[in-house]
N, C-alpha and C positions, 0 to 999 in steps of 0.2 A: 094173195094176198102183196106186196113190194113197200114197206109205204106209207101203206093207207090212214095212219090217224092224223088227221089236218089240225091235234090239239099238240100235237108232238113236234121239237125243230127233229132238223133231217141236213144232218149236214154233210156228204159225198165228192172226196177225194178222189176225181174221175181219173185221174190214173191212175191208181190201183185198180178200176174193174179191168175183168177180161170181157173178150169181147163176143159172142153168147151168134150163133146164126138164128137168122130169122125163118119165114115161114118160105121165105125166094132164096134161088141158092146166090154163093156170092155177096149177102149181103149181111152185114153183122150187126150187131145193137149193143146199146149197154143199157143192161135196163136202171133207170133210174127210181123210178115205182109205174106200181103196174099194180091194178084190182084185181085181174084177172088172166089168166096163157093170151089168148086173142083177139081178148074183150073188152069194153070198157076205157076206163079213165085210163091214160097212161103215159107218165114222159119218158124219153130216150134216145141219146147218141146213135145216130145211127151212119152203118159204114156202108156206101156202095162200091164193092170195087171196080174198075175200067169197064163199061161195056155193057154192064148189068140194069136187070130191067124187074118190074114187079109190073105184077100182071094185072088188067083193069079192076080197081077195089071204087068203091064207095065209102060217104062220110058220112052215118047216119048220125054223131054226134057231133061233130065238125073235127077240122086237124086244123096246127095251128104249123110252120113252120119255117129254122130258122136255115139258111145255108151256114155251116163255119170253114170248109175247104173246098177246094175247086168248080164243078159247074151242074149241078141237078138239075133236070131237066124232066118237059113235063108235055103235055101238048097245045097247050096256054106259051110253051117260049122256056127261053134259057135262059137261068137268073144264075151266076157269080156265087162267089162268098157274101155274107151281106145284103144280100136278098132275103126280104118277109114277106110271106105267104098267109096268106088265110084261104082257106075249102071249109065254105059252111058247109053245114047239111043241105044236107043231097045232093053234091056232087058226088064225080068220081074222075077217075085219072085213073094214067100207065105210068107211071114216073120212072126215069132210068136215069143215068149219066154218062156217056161216052168216057169220060176220062175217068171218072170217077171223083166221089165227093164226103166228104159230112157234114152229116147236118143231125138240127136239135128237133124234135120232131114231141109237141105235143094233139093230146086227140083226148074229145071224148070231151072237153074243157070249156065249148059255144055255151055263152046265158043262153034261154030260152027267147027268142025276137031276135039275135044276132045275125043276118042271114046275112051282112056284109064276103063279098070276093074284095081279097088282099094282095093287092100284088108292088113293095116296097125298098128302091138299090138302093143300099143310106151309106151307099159310093156315094152317091149325087146330091141325096135329099141335102136341106139347111139344117146345123146342127143348132140348137138354141147355150146360150149361160145357162149353168146352172144356181145353186144356189149361191157360192164363190166364185174365182177364175181359177180356178185348182178341178172345175168337173163342168160337163159340157154334159145336156140333155139332147134323145130324136126322136119326139114322140115318133111313136107306130101306131096302136089303135086303142083306139076306148067305147070302151060300153056301157052305159052307167056306170057302176065304180068302180068297172074294171080298166083298168091301164098297163099297159105295157110299150115300153121304152128303154131304148138305149140311153146306159149309163158310162162315158168317160169321165176318168181321175185318169189328173198327173202324176208322177213320180212325188212319193211325200203326202199325200193325200189326206185325210184323213173324212170318211164314209158316214154320216145318223141319216139311215135314210127312214122313211113318215111310213110301218107296220099300219097299216085299217084291221078292225076291225074282223074280216076276216081276210085276212093274210098277208104274209110276201113269200115273194122265192125270184131264185138270181141264179141265170149259167155266166159264168167268166168264160170271158171266148177269147179273149189274150190276156196273157201277163198275168202277175199272180201275188193275189189278193192277200192280207190275214185279218184274220178273226178269229174272239180265242182265243192269242197267238199258238195260231195253228193256220202253218202256210196252201193259200188255195193256188196250186195251179189250172193253167184252162182246161173247160170240161168239167173243174165244178163244179155241183150243182149247189143251190143253199132257202129249202123251202121254211120257213117261222113262221108258227103262228098267228093271230092279230095280241097284241098286249108287250111283245116285246121292243125292249130296244138297243139295235145295232150298232155297232162299232165296226166298221174295216177301217186300214191302215192298207197304203201305197205304202213298201218303205223299197220297193224297185222302182225297174219303171211302171210307163203309163200304163191302168186298164180303161175294159171293157166290159160290159155284162148288159147280158140280156136278163131285163128287170118286168117283173112283173105281181100288182099290186091287185089290190077284190076280189083277185077270182076263184079263189078257192073255198068249195061246201061247208056248209054247217051243215054238220054231224058230228 
């Protein structure tokens, strides 16, 4: 197991992780948390080299994807950077990338009863004003208490997100954010248990994050 204690905070500078081989040739990954070698709950950043693909596989407990760069593809279409994809339990696909891409992937985190397949292009969807004029949000998905959204923070912003009892998770998509006096660049990952009161600062260029709350197992 890797980072599977949900009662502990995990903060990973994604730039320090090395790419590791996956079961598919020329598809690489950075493991952020993992229940078992190739099964169970897992969170990773995955890189497809140009012209690579995975064989057809199913998703026994769901798959969630955010495209970080390039174009990710499968039988349902081509998805550029900024695309958000949900493949519920019982679905299957053979993903590939013609020109190469980086994606953020979460496996086996779908709640019971969440059967919605979803495709959102954040480049076209409408953003909403956040708590102040230095923050914007783009809701992506909600099921029961689980909420997934994009958050954009302007330079100079101070962000104090609400952390529910069932946790908080954020992937930095672009820009650098400061947390507890530590600079976290793009592809850094933060997971906090309930009860935390984090404060994030944007000291340089604007920052974009993928944020999930209310989804961590109570164990």
